[in-house]
N, C-alpha and C positions, 0 to 999 in steps of 0.2 A: 087323800094323796092318790089314790088310784083314779078317781075321775081326773084329777088335774092331767094326769099322766096319759090318760086315753085323749083327754082334748088337744095335747099337745101333739101326740102322733098323729091324731085326724088331719092336721094342718089346719091353715087358715090362722095361724098364730105367729106373731111377730116378733115378740118376745115375751120373756117370763118374770112376772114382779112376785116375790114369794114375801110374805107379810107373816113373822113368826115373832116370838116374844114371851112376855109374861102377862098374866091377866092381873088386875087389881083387885078382882073381887074372889081371888083364891081358887082357880078352876082346878088346880091340881094338887089338893093339900096334902093326899097321901105319899107325893113323891117329896113333900118339902121341898119342892124348887121354886114354887110359885111364891108371890107376895100379895099381902092384902094387910087390912089394918088386924094388928093384933097377931101378925105371923109372920116371922123373919123367915127368910131363906135360909136352908144348910146347904146349899148347891149351887154352884155357878153356871151348871148346864142349862140347856133349853128344857123346858118339862114336856111331857106329852108325846114324847119320839120325834120332835121337830128336828134335831139334826138328821135322823134317816129320812125325814121329808126332803129337806133341802139336799141331801146327797142324792137320793134316788130322782126327784125331779131334774135336777141340774143336771145328772146325766144324762137323761132321756132329752133333755132339751139341747145338750151339746151335740148328742146323735143328729138331732135335726139342725143343727146349725144355728140356734137360736141362745142370743144372750140372756142372761141371769142375774137379777139384781135380787138382795136379800135386804127386805125393809125390817128394822129390828125396834120391836115397842118393849117399854119397860122403864121402870123407876130407877135402875143402876146396872153396874157393869156384868158381862155373861162371858162365860168361856167359847167363844165364837172361832176356837183353833181350827175347826173340821171345815167351816166355810171359809175360813182366811186361806187355808193351804189348797182347796179345791182349784184346780185348773178351770172348771166348769163354771165357778162365780166371778162373773165380772165387777161386779160392786157391792158393797154392804153399805147401808143408811142406818145411822142410828137415829130414831125420831123420838125417843122419851115416850112421854104421853102428851101428842101433839095438839090435843083439844080438836075443837069443832072444825077450823079450817085446815087441820093437819093433812086430810087426804089431799086436797087440791095444792098445799103446798109441797108436798111429798111429790107428787104427779110433775108439777112444775120444775122440780128438781132432775128428775128422771128423764124427762125429755128435754131438758136444756132451756127452758124458758127463763131460768135463774141460773145464777152460777153460786152454789152453795159454798160457803165459808167458815162452816161450824168447826168446832175444834172440841175435843173430849176436854172435859173438866175434872176427870178422874183416871187413875190407873186402872186399866181393866186386867184382873188377874186370872190366872190358867186356874182349874181346878185343883190342883194341888194345892192351892192357897188356904183352903177351907179346913184340910188335916194339918197345916202348920199352924193356923191361928186360930183361936177360939173368937168367935163372935163378941164375947163382952171383953176380950183383951184389945185394950185400944192404945197399948205401947207402941210409940212410932220408931224407934231405931232397931236393929237387928240384935240378936243374941245368939251368937255362933253356937254356945254353949247348949243351948236347949233346941236350936234350929229354927229358932222364929224367925222369919225371913224380914221383917220389918213392912212398915206400911208406907204408903204415898209414893211419888215419883221422888221425893228426896231420899226415902231410905230403904226401899225394896228392892230386895238384893237378888231377886229372881229375875225370871225373863218375863215380860208382861206380854198379854195377848196383844194389846194396844196400848202404848204408852200415852202418859198425859200428854195433853195437847196435839193429838194424833188427828189429822183432817184434810181432806184433798178437795180439789176443786177442777173445774174443767180448764184451769190454767195452770201451767208448769211455771214455776220460778228458779232462777239458780241464785242462791245465797253465797256471796264470798267469804272469805276469812275476815273475823272483825277484828279491827284495831281498837284497842282500848288505852285508854288516857287516864292516868290517876291524879290530876292536879292536886298540890296540897291545899288542904282546908278545903275542898270542894268534892262534890260528886262525881263518881266517875263517867267517862264521857266513852261512849262505845260508838263507833262508825262501820258502817258494812254498805256494800253494794250489793243491790237486789234486781235483777232484771226477767221480765217476763219472756217466757218463751212462745207464747203466741199471741196473736193481734187481739183476743177476747179481753175485753177490760175487766180488772179484778183488781182487790187490793188485799193484803196479807199482812197479819201481824206475826213478826218474827220473833220467836221465843230463844231467850237467851240464859 
């Protein structure tokens, strides 16, 4: 982290891209925050002091007037509340484990060569979730008596870090109020108006 901060302060840097996340080989087994074969995470926080790295580096970058992008690698949700709330972090990209061509794909998205359209396929819970739900407890519906918050976008009663279906692009959309019709003996029909706010071409799937 110190080397990165020194490089930012030395000048000649046009922006900062921080790559954080999990290691599939279990780099931080003592913290129980990493993931690997035969080892489940017991925390949703970033391992290895990476939250501090993001906070310290993005603060220095902001002092230098530099934009900051945080790229997150891993096989599942993380509590990125600190990075999400930071006024110094301009964007967060979740890339999973992107494979051989992942670096080029991430760079294309950051530099605007592509217009990303990904949406989260799962609910991203806060760290408190692991203290309310056992890893082996797969009940979906919440139980108020025990304090169990439920699981998934359908039943989770808490405030997610990122809800199911979250995702941004370089195009802004305005979606109008849906009009629902229920013909007798037929499937429901839903109509709505969606408008692009900028001229850049893009498409979007609207979740109902």
